[in-house]
N, C-alpha and C positions, 0 to 999 in steps of 0.2 A: 854584781848580781843583776840580772834582768829586772827592770823596775816598772814595767807596765804589762798589762794583760795582752795587749796586742803584740808586744815584743815576745812574750812567752809563747803565744800561739804560733808565731812565725818561727821561732827557734824549734819548737816541737815539730812543726811541719817540715822544716828543713832536715831535721834528724831522721824523721820517718822516711823521707825521700831517699836518703842515703843508705838506709839499713833495711827497709821492709821488702821482703820477697814472699809473696803468698805461698810459694811452693817449699819454703824452708820448714823444717820440723818445728812444731809448736814450742818444744823444750828449748831449742836454740833461740827462737825469737824472744821468749821470756827471759833468757839469760841476758841477751843484748839489752832488753828493756830494764831489767834489774840493774845492770852495770852502768847504764846511762844515767840513772837517777830519775828518769821520767816515770818509772813504775809507780812510785810513791813519792811525788814531788814535795810533800810537806815533811817527810821524815829526814832525819840527819843524813848528810852526805855519805858517811861511812856505812850506813845501813840502807842502801838502795834508794836514797832520796836526793833531794836538791836543797833542803832547808829553806823552802820558799814559804812566805806567809800565806795564810789561808786563801785570800782572794786570788793570788797568783798560782797557787797549787790548784785551785779549782779551774782556773783557765787552762792549765796544762792538761788536766784530766779531761776537760771538754774537748781539747784539741785532739787527744788521742781517739776519743769516741767519734769525733767528726771525721777523722781520717779512716774510720771503719777497719781498724786493726785490733787483734786480740789485746786485752789488757793483761795485767798480772793475774795470778791464780786467784780464785774467788773462795769465799766461805769463812769458816771460823778462824782459821789460821791467820788470814789477811786482816780481817776486820777486828778481831778480838785478841788473838794470841800475840801476834807480832808487836802491835802497839804496846801491850803490857810488858813484853820483854824489853822493848826500847826504854820504857819508863823505869823498870824495876830490876831487871836481870843484870848479872855481871857481864862484862865484855866477852868472856869466853862463851857464855850461853848465846849471846847475840851473834857472835861469829859462827857458831855452830848451827844455829836454827833460822836466823832471819832470811838470808838470802835463799836457802832452799824452800822456804815457805813462799816467798815472792814468785819463785820460778815454777812452783807446783811440784818440786821434787819430793816434798813430804807434805802430808795432810794431817789435820788436827781434829780433835773433839774436845768438848768442854765437859769436865767431870766435877760438877758442883752439886747438883740436886740429889737428894736422897729420899727413899720411900717414907721414912719416919719424920723427917724434918719439915716437910710442907713448905710454907713460905719463910720459915725461920732458918735461913741458910747457916747462921752461926751455930745452930744446934746440931750440925753434922756429927756423925759418929764414926765414919771411916777413919781408921787410925794408922799412923806411920810410926814405926819404932826403929831407932837407930840400931844398926848392926854393923859395926866396923865402918868400912867405907861406903856402906849402902844404907838405905831405909827399906823396911819391909812393910808393905801396904796390905791392910786387910779390911774388907767391908764391901759396901754396895753403893752404886750410883744408879740413877735412872733418868729417863728423858735425854739421853746423850745422843744428839743428831750425829750421824756419820761415824759412830764408834766402831762399826763393823769393818770399815775400810781405812780408818785413821791409822797412822803410824805412831802418833804421839797424842797424849791428852794433857790438857791443863787441869791439874788436879789440886783440890783443896782437901787436906786431911788433918785430923787432930793429932798433934804431937805432944801435947801436955794436957792431961785431964785435971790437973790440980790448980789451974789458974782460971780466972773468969773466961767464959766460953770464947769471947772475941779474941782473947790473947793467946789461946792454945792452938791456934790454926796455922799451918804452913802451906805455902803454895809450892808445887813441884811440876816439873816436866816428867811425865810418866811414859816410858816406852810401852806401847800397846801390844806389840807382838812378841809375847813371852808366855811361858806356861802358867804363870800366876794370874793371868787375865782371861776371863771368860766373858764373851759378849753374847747376849741373847736379844734378838730383834723383837720388838713389840708391834704386833699386827694392828694396823689402823683400820677404821671402818671403810676407807677408800681402797683397801687391799694393799696399800704400801707399808713398808717397814722402815720408815725414816729414823724413828726413835729406838733407843736400845736400853736394856738393863746392862750394867757392867758389874761383874763380881771380881773381887781381888782376894787372893789367897796367897799371902806372903809374896806379892808382887814386888819385884826389885827395882829400886830407883837409886842411881848413883848419888852419893852425897853432894856432888857438884852440880846436880840438877835441881837444887833448891832455888826458887825464884825470890830474890830479896833476902830477908833474914828469917831464920828459924823462929817461929812465933809471929811473924809479921804477915801471915797470909791474908788477914782481914783487910789490910791496906791493898794488897794485890787484887782481892776479890772485888772491892769497890771500884778499882780502876777498870777491872774486866766488865763489870756490870754497866759502867758508864759508856763503854764502847759497844755493849751488846745491842743497844737499841738501833744500831746502824746495820745490823745483819741483813735486813731486807732491802737495802738500798741499791743493790746491783741492778743495772738496767737490763732489759731483755736482750737477747741476741739479735743481731740484725736479721731481717727476713730473707735477704738474698746475699749470700757470700759464697766464695769459691777459693780453692787452693788448699794445700795440705794443712797449713797452720790452722785455717778456720775449720776444716773437717775434724781436726784433732780437738780443737777447742769445743766444738758442738758435742762431740762424742764424750 
């Protein structure tokens, strides 16, 4: 393993020189980045990373930014969902969702907050009931950024009402584009509609989409909240860029 920050920066620069073409499609560039491990250098090697310790991973990320090339996809999926999947999901869920999240092939929203729960996240009432090989989700979430365009949501739902509230919650990957999910944008004072209400009416979730253990959702929630504070850490886009990959990244 590369053992100095300067060596990491040099290795990243060499890799970029051999692979970067500003006229390539953004999707192709992000695939190369994901498969190289430089997309998420602190993550495990099998999940788009290099297993580098914090300081060396930061040096790699700095080298990418200094080279003025697009990074991996941004947003909830990269900063919150994928790390939670790495920490708590089974390998099958990791194989299905981590790389497409890094490349931007799929996008995510967070389905935690509810109108009646306030700051008491463990008081959530959205419920999931087992139905054969699926779970049926009924309830409502609010303040879900990006829910109108997300392909999947990181959902917390109550699966057992007869145990203490922290023990009856399960975390799921919920497919957003299905008849049982309705998204209503919330109009903000600035005219934007970044936040949404999300309603579930027997929305279907495969049983294999449980993250961690049934009833273990509070552990997953705490891990997600620990990552959430990093959501605003993406740097601004460069002021002067050219080429197809950058045009698509800006768009």
